[in-house]
LUMNU-920084 format. One record per residue (C-alpha): residue in one letter; x, y, z. Coordinates in steps of 0.05 Angstrom, whole numbers, plus 5000, padded with zeros to 4 digits. Layout:
BEGIN
+------+------+------+------+
| voro |   xx |   yy |   zz |
+------+------+------+------+
|    A |    X |    Y |    Z |
...
+------+------+------+------+
REM end
This chain:
BEGIN
+------+------+------+------+
| voro |   xx |   yy |   zz |
+------+------+------+------+
|    M | 5000 | 5000 | 5000 |
|    V | 5026 | 5070 | 4983 |
|    A | 5033 | 5115 | 5043 |
|    A | 4991 | 5179 | 5044 |
|    R | 5028 | 5242 | 5025 |
|    Y | 5037 | 5293 | 5081 |
|    S | 5000 | 5356 | 5060 |
|    F | 5051 | 5407 | 5080 |
|    D | 5120 | 5386 | 5057 |
|    N | 5179 | 5424 | 5088 |
|    D | 5215 | 5423 | 5021 |
|    D | 5161 | 5469 | 4992 |
|    P | 5185 | 5542 | 4986 |
|    I | 5122 | 5564 | 5024 |
|    A | 5139 | 5521 | 5085 |
|    A | 5182 | 5572 | 5122 |
|    G | 5126 | 5624 | 5116 |
|    R | 5075 | 5573 | 5140 |
|    H | 5117 | 5559 | 5203 |
|    W | 5119 | 5634 | 5218 |
|    L | 5043 | 5641 | 5209 |
|    L | 5029 | 5581 | 5254 |
|    A | 5076 | 5608 | 5308 |
|    E | 5040 | 5675 | 5305 |
|    V | 4973 | 5641 | 5314 |
|    L | 4990 | 5586 | 5364 |
|    D | 5052 | 5601 | 5405 |
|    R | 5019 | 5644 | 5457 |
|    F | 4969 | 5589 | 5476 |
|    T | 5022 | 5535 | 5473 |
|    V | 5069 | 5574 | 5519 |
|    E | 5011 | 5586 | 5566 |
|    R | 4996 | 5512 | 5570 |
|    L | 5069 | 5492 | 5578 |
|    S | 5079 | 5544 | 5632 |
|    E | 5022 | 5512 | 5672 |
|    L | 5064 | 5449 | 5678 |
|    G | 5109 | 5483 | 5728 |
|    D | 5184 | 5493 | 5731 |
|    L | 5217 | 5459 | 5671 |
|    T | 5288 | 5472 | 5695 |
|    G | 5329 | 5409 | 5683 |
|    A | 5273 | 5375 | 5645 |
|    R | 5285 | 5326 | 5588 |
|    C | 5239 | 5352 | 5532 |
|    L | 5220 | 5322 | 5465 |
|    E | 5189 | 5369 | 5414 |
|    V | 5157 | 5324 | 5361 |
|    G | 5147 | 5351 | 5290 |
|    A | 5181 | 5415 | 5311 |
|    G | 5170 | 5452 | 5246 |
|    G | 5203 | 5520 | 5250 |
|    G | 5230 | 5509 | 5321 |
|    S | 5196 | 5566 | 5358 |
|    I | 5171 | 5522 | 5415 |
|    A | 5235 | 5481 | 5417 |
|    G | 5273 | 5545 | 5428 |
|    W | 5226 | 5566 | 5483 |
|    L | 5233 | 5499 | 5518 |
|    A | 5309 | 5504 | 5513 |
|    D | 5307 | 5570 | 5550 |
|    R | 5263 | 5541 | 5605 |
|    A | 5300 | 5474 | 5612 |
|    G | 5367 | 5510 | 5617 |
|    P | 5436 | 5478 | 5615 |
|    A | 5415 | 5424 | 5666 |
|    G | 5360 | 5400 | 5619 |
|    S | 5356 | 5380 | 5546 |
|    V | 5311 | 5391 | 5487 |
|    L | 5308 | 5346 | 5425 |
|    A | 5270 | 5374 | 5365 |
|    T | 5250 | 5322 | 5314 |
|    D | 5219 | 5327 | 5246 |
|    I | 5214 | 5281 | 5186 |
|    N | 5246 | 5339 | 5148 |
|    P | 5283 | 5384 | 5197 |
|    R | 5311 | 5433 | 5147 |
|    H | 5278 | 5493 | 5182 |
|    L | 5305 | 5476 | 5251 |
|    R | 5366 | 5519 | 5268 |
|    G | 5384 | 5486 | 5334 |
|    G | 5382 | 5547 | 5379 |
|    G | 5399 | 5513 | 5445 |
|    Y | 5366 | 5447 | 5425 |
|    A | 5388 | 5384 | 5389 |
|    V | 5357 | 5366 | 5322 |
|    L | 5341 | 5297 | 5295 |
|    R | 5311 | 5275 | 5229 |
|    H | 5259 | 5225 | 5252 |
|    D | 5198 | 5189 | 5223 |
|    L | 5147 | 5184 | 5278 |
|    S | 5106 | 5133 | 5240 |
|    T | 5161 | 5081 | 5229 |
|    E | 5217 | 5094 | 5279 |
|    P | 5220 | 5083 | 5355 |
|    I | 5211 | 5144 | 5400 |
|    P | 5283 | 5169 | 5409 |
|    D | 5323 | 5174 | 5474 |
|    Q | 5266 | 5156 | 5522 |
|    P | 5245 | 5167 | 5576 |
|    W | 5223 | 5241 | 5573 |
|    D | 5197 | 5289 | 5626 |
|    L | 5157 | 5326 | 5573 |
|    I | 5135 | 5309 | 5503 |
|    H | 5099 | 5361 | 5461 |
|    A | 5068 | 5353 | 5391 |
|    R | 5029 | 5407 | 5356 |
|    L | 4989 | 5397 | 5292 |
|    V | 5027 | 5333 | 5279 |
|    L | 4989 | 5269 | 5296 |
|    S | 4924 | 5289 | 5260 |
|    H | 4963 | 5284 | 5194 |
|    L | 4988 | 5213 | 5208 |
|    P | 4943 | 5153 | 5195 |
|    A | 4972 | 5114 | 5254 |
|    R | 4958 | 5172 | 5301 |
|    A | 4926 | 5131 | 5357 |
|    D | 4984 | 5081 | 5359 |
|    I | 5034 | 5138 | 5358 |
|    L | 5000 | 5172 | 5417 |
|    A | 5004 | 5108 | 5457 |
|    R | 5079 | 5101 | 5440 |
|    L | 5091 | 5173 | 5461 |
|    A | 5055 | 5161 | 5527 |
|    A | 5098 | 5099 | 5540 |
|    A | 5161 | 5140 | 5527 |
|    L | 5147 | 5186 | 5586 |
|    A | 5187 | 5181 | 5650 |
|    P | 5145 | 5170 | 5713 |
|    G | 5110 | 5235 | 5727 |
|    G | 5124 | 5260 | 5657 |
|    T | 5073 | 5298 | 5615 |
|    L | 5049 | 5289 | 5544 |
|    L | 5018 | 5352 | 5513 |
|    I | 4983 | 5343 | 5446 |
|    E | 4954 | 5403 | 5410 |
|    E | 4910 | 5396 | 5348 |
|    W | 4863 | 5438 | 5307 |
|    V | 4792 | 5414 | 5300 |
|    S | 4771 | 5446 | 5235 |
|    A | 4719 | 5398 | 5208 |
|    Y | 4659 | 5444 | 5217 |
|    R | 4618 | 5491 | 5174 |
|    G | 4600 | 5564 | 5186 |
|    L | 4672 | 5590 | 5179 |
|    V | 4655 | 5660 | 5155 |
|    L | 4633 | 5712 | 5206 |
|    A | 4635 | 5771 | 5157 |
|    A | 4653 | 5781 | 5084 |
|    P | 4653 | 5836 | 5031 |
|    D | 4593 | 5803 | 4998 |
|    P | 4554 | 5737 | 4996 |
|    A | 4594 | 5710 | 4937 |
|    A | 4659 | 5719 | 4976 |
|    A | 4629 | 5685 | 5037 |
|    A | 4605 | 5626 | 4995 |
|    L | 4673 | 5618 | 4961 |
|    V | 4710 | 5616 | 5028 |
|    E | 4661 | 5565 | 5055 |
|    R | 4670 | 5523 | 4992 |
|    Y | 4746 | 5526 | 4999 |
|    H | 4741 | 5504 | 5071 |
|    D | 4694 | 5446 | 5055 |
|    I | 4743 | 5421 | 5002 |
|    L | 4803 | 5428 | 5049 |
|    V | 4774 | 5390 | 5108 |
|    G | 4728 | 5344 | 5069 |
|    Q | 4774 | 5323 | 5011 |
|    V | 4845 | 5349 | 5011 |
|    L | 4868 | 5334 | 5082 |
|    P | 4832 | 5267 | 5087 |
|    G | 4858 | 5248 | 5019 |
|    N | 4929 | 5256 | 5046 |
|    G | 4915 | 5214 | 5108 |
|    G | 4894 | 5271 | 5155 |
|    D | 4835 | 5274 | 5202 |
|    P | 4813 | 5347 | 5214 |
|    A | 4768 | 5324 | 5272 |
|    W | 4817 | 5280 | 5309 |
|    G | 4836 | 5333 | 5362 |
|    S | 4770 | 5318 | 5397 |
|    S | 4791 | 5246 | 5405 |
|    V | 4857 | 5260 | 5439 |
|    H | 4830 | 5264 | 5510 |
|    G | 4799 | 5194 | 5505 |
|    A | 4862 | 5167 | 5472 |
|    M | 4905 | 5192 | 5530 |
|    L | 4859 | 5158 | 5580 |
|    A | 4862 | 5094 | 5539 |
|    A | 4938 | 5099 | 5540 |
|    G | 4936 | 5099 | 5616 |
|    L | 4954 | 5172 | 5628 |
|    I | 4926 | 5207 | 5689 |
|    G | 4904 | 5278 | 5705 |
|    V | 4883 | 5287 | 5632 |
|    S | 4858 | 5357 | 5618 |
|    T | 4836 | 5392 | 5554 |
|    E | 4830 | 5466 | 5540 |
|    I | 4798 | 5491 | 5477 |
|    R | 4810 | 5559 | 5446 |
|    A | 4790 | 5596 | 5384 |
|    S | 4786 | 5669 | 5361 |
|    A | 4764 | 5707 | 5300 |
|    W | 4815 | 5721 | 5244 |
|    S | 4807 | 5779 | 5197 |
|    G | 4840 | 5785 | 5129 |
|    G | 4913 | 5802 | 5136 |
|    H | 4918 | 5766 | 5204 |
|    A | 4965 | 5706 | 5206 |
|    G | 4907 | 5658 | 5213 |
|    A | 4871 | 5684 | 5152 |
|    L | 4936 | 5686 | 5112 |
|    L | 4940 | 5610 | 5121 |
|    I | 4886 | 5607 | 5067 |
|    A | 4935 | 5637 | 5018 |
|    A | 4991 | 5591 | 5042 |
|    N | 4946 | 5530 | 5035 |
|    I | 4927 | 5550 | 4964 |
|    E | 5000 | 5560 | 4945 |
|    Q | 5022 | 5494 | 4974 |
|    L | 4962 | 5452 | 4955 |
|    R | 4943 | 5485 | 4889 |
|    T | 4942 | 5420 | 4849 |
|    E | 4894 | 5388 | 4899 |
|    F | 4846 | 5447 | 4899 |
|    L | 4845 | 5450 | 4824 |
|    A | 4830 | 5376 | 4820 |
|    A | 4773 | 5385 | 4870 |
|    G | 4739 | 5435 | 4824 |
|    L | 4763 | 5505 | 4845 |
|    S | 4786 | 5546 | 4786 |
|    A | 4850 | 5586 | 4780 |
|    D | 4809 | 5650 | 4783 |
|    E | 4775 | 5626 | 4847 |
|    L | 4841 | 5609 | 4879 |
|    A | 4867 | 5679 | 4861 |
|    E | 4804 | 5710 | 4892 |
|    L | 4814 | 5669 | 4955 |
|    T | 4885 | 5693 | 4960 |
|    R | 4861 | 5765 | 4954 |
|    L | 4807 | 5754 | 5006 |
|    A | 4858 | 5726 | 5055 |
|    N | 4888 | 5796 | 5055 |
|    D | 4822 | 5834 | 5057 |
|    P | 4805 | 5859 | 5128 |
|    R | 4731 | 5857 | 5110 |
|    L | 4735 | 5781 | 5112 |
|    V | 4729 | 5754 | 5182 |
|    I | 4732 | 5679 | 5195 |
|    R | 4725 | 5637 | 5257 |
|    G | 4793 | 5609 | 5276 |
|    H | 4800 | 5534 | 5282 |
|    F | 4787 | 5505 | 5350 |
|    T | 4853 | 5489 | 5384 |
|    Y | 4846 | 5428 | 5429 |
|    S | 4905 | 5427 | 5478 |
|    T | 4906 | 5362 | 5517 |
|    A | 4955 | 5342 | 5572 |
|    G | 4963 | 5278 | 5611 |
|    R | 5015 | 5250 | 5660 |
|    R | 5046 | 5182 | 5667 |
+------+------+------+------+
REM end
């Protein structure tokens, strides 16, 4: 069987910009959740699917010289190693490295991997006693994305784009845009305790990093959107709308779930 293609390849020229947009949208909430775990000085931290490395760098600052941070990615070309180690690693086929860990964090990673439930169980097993697993995922498989738009045609086009993204493109590449709501139960099934989930979302207007992800998605997944029936003119209009402050969309729900071993 041919493995599903990951939707957002780090070799794509748009990848670095995507990492920046995601950091702008998500880092504040992620840092808030990590800070709730207490003093991380001396902690052994694993940042899975580290992307652009913004959270790996933050963890390195908090863990300090007595701790360690390993940032992994299947394609780590955008990781610069600022105080943390970098490892090219395939989470789907390779063992969890250098276990056990005091903290394992993965953001917008497992929902893209078909073996996500098994991977979560392996991450939980790689924790040291008392260690914490923090999984953060978007739940985006919902309708009613548009809160305001320049006109009804623009609103309908953005909704159609979103339906195609979460209903065809991401699932076609092995992703599950609703899986974040299953993480809490999966952690309990893996034997973790003290499991907690916080959910956050906010509105994104055109020009905001969250809305600009529409343009990034179109640039990176153009072939898939064209195959799904969107025209080149419609993709150009969506890119324009992503920069139009008159467009306001509901941000994806971020499910941030933590559990302890």
